N, C-alpha and C positions, 0 to 999 in steps of 0.2 A: 287753549294751549296753557300748559302749566309753567309756572315760573320757577319751579324747583326741580332738582334732580331726584331720581328715585333714591330713597335712603339706602336701600340695599347696595346700590352700585358704589356709593361713597364708603359705606362700611366695609364692603369687600375690598376696595382699593386700599383703605386704611389698614385693614387686617393683613393684607398681602404685604404691604410695605413694612409693617412692624414685624411680621414674621420673617421677612427676608433678612432683617438685620439682627435677629435674635442672637444673643450671645450667652454663654454660660453665666450663671449668677456670680457676681463678685463676692469675694470672701467678706468684704466689709458690709455688714448687714445694714447699717445706716445708709450707705450709698445705694445699695440695691433697692431699698424701699423708696428713696427719693427718685431713683432712675425709673421706677415703674409707674410713678404717679403721672408723669407727663404724657406717656402714651395713652394711658387710660383717660386722662383729661382730654387729650386730642380726639380720641374716638368719641367720647361723650359729647364734647362741645360741637365738633363738626357735624355729628349726627343730629344733635339738638338744634343746631343753627338752621338746618333745613326745615325744621318744624317750629322755628322760633315764633315767639309771640308777635302778633301784629295782625291787623285787620285787612291790610292790603298787601299785594305782592311786594311793593316797594318797602313797606315797613319790615317785612320778613327779610328782604335782601339786606337792608340796613342793619338789622339785628344780627344777621349772619356775619357781616363785616365786623361789628363790635365784638362778637364772640370770637372770631378768628384772631382779632387783635389781642384779645385777652390771652388766648392760647399761646400765641407767638411770644408775648412778653413773659409768660411763665416759663416757656420752653427755653427762651434765650437768656433768662436771668443769670444762669451760671457761666455764660460765655466769657465775660471779662476775666473771671478767676481762672478758668480753664486756659484761655489764651495766654495768660500771664504765668502759667505753670504753677498756680497756687492751689489747684485741686489735687489732693493726694491720690496717687495711683493713675492719674490721667495725664499723659504727656503726648502732645500732638506735634507732628512734624510740621515744617513750614508748608509743605504741600497740603496737608490736612487742614491747617489753619486757613489757607487761601481758599480751599473748597468750601469750608463752612462759612467763611465771611461772604463769599460770592452767593451762596445759597440764602444766607440771612439777608443780604442786600436785596435780593430778588423779592423776598417777602416784604421788606420795608418799602420798596418801590411800588408794589401792588397796593399795599395799605395806604400809602401816601396819595395815590391817584384816587382810590375809592373814598378815603376820608375827606379829601378835598371836594369830591363830587357831592358827598353828603352835606358838607358845610355850605356848599353853593346851592343846595336843594336841587341838584341835577338828578336826572333819572339814572338809576343803576340798571345794568343788564345782568341776567343770569350768567352770561358768558364771562363778564368781567369778575363777578364774584367767584365763579368756578375757577378762574385763573388764580385768584388769591388762594383758594382752598388747595389747588394743585401745588402752588409754590410753597404753601405752609407744610403740606404733606412731604414734599421733597426735602425741605429744610429739616423737618423732624427725622426723616429717614437718614439723611446725611449726618445730622448731629448725633443721633443715637449710635450710628455705625462707627463714626470716628472715635467717639468716646470708648467704644468697645474694641478699638484697635483695627477696624476694617475701613475700607473705602467703598461704600456701596455704589453701585452704578448710578443711582439717583444723584449722587454728589457730582459725578462727572458730566451727566447729561441733563439733569433736572427732571428726568423721567422716573416717576415713582412706580411704574408698572414692571420694572425689571427686578 
């Protein structure tokens, strides 16, 4: 039995989620360049995470967790400024802020459990790592959507397949 998901299924889900929240390019070129980096990074790292370096299934799962943590931190880095209204051209309602915070907290919770397991040298399961990847994809979909002025279904349900 394989300990990884088929790469095509994750890439397909990622592409679907990112296409679902696609918005017209903003007039601010600097902003549009920065906004496009995270989705590309997300697709690349999540896909790479499935084929991560490691000689054992556990090493690959642990590397996938580390990669997902890196993607999350890059994606979430502008959150404090956006939440405080300091990001030009991006103004979130209280509802949007609450949805993004909830989505972000879900990723943090998944990461905390998995990072604790790694620190304790516990066995990781593909199911738990897939849960992290799903939460990360949902967060990314939600975050991109609310910054573009929409509320994707993934923000409301945590389901990135809509």
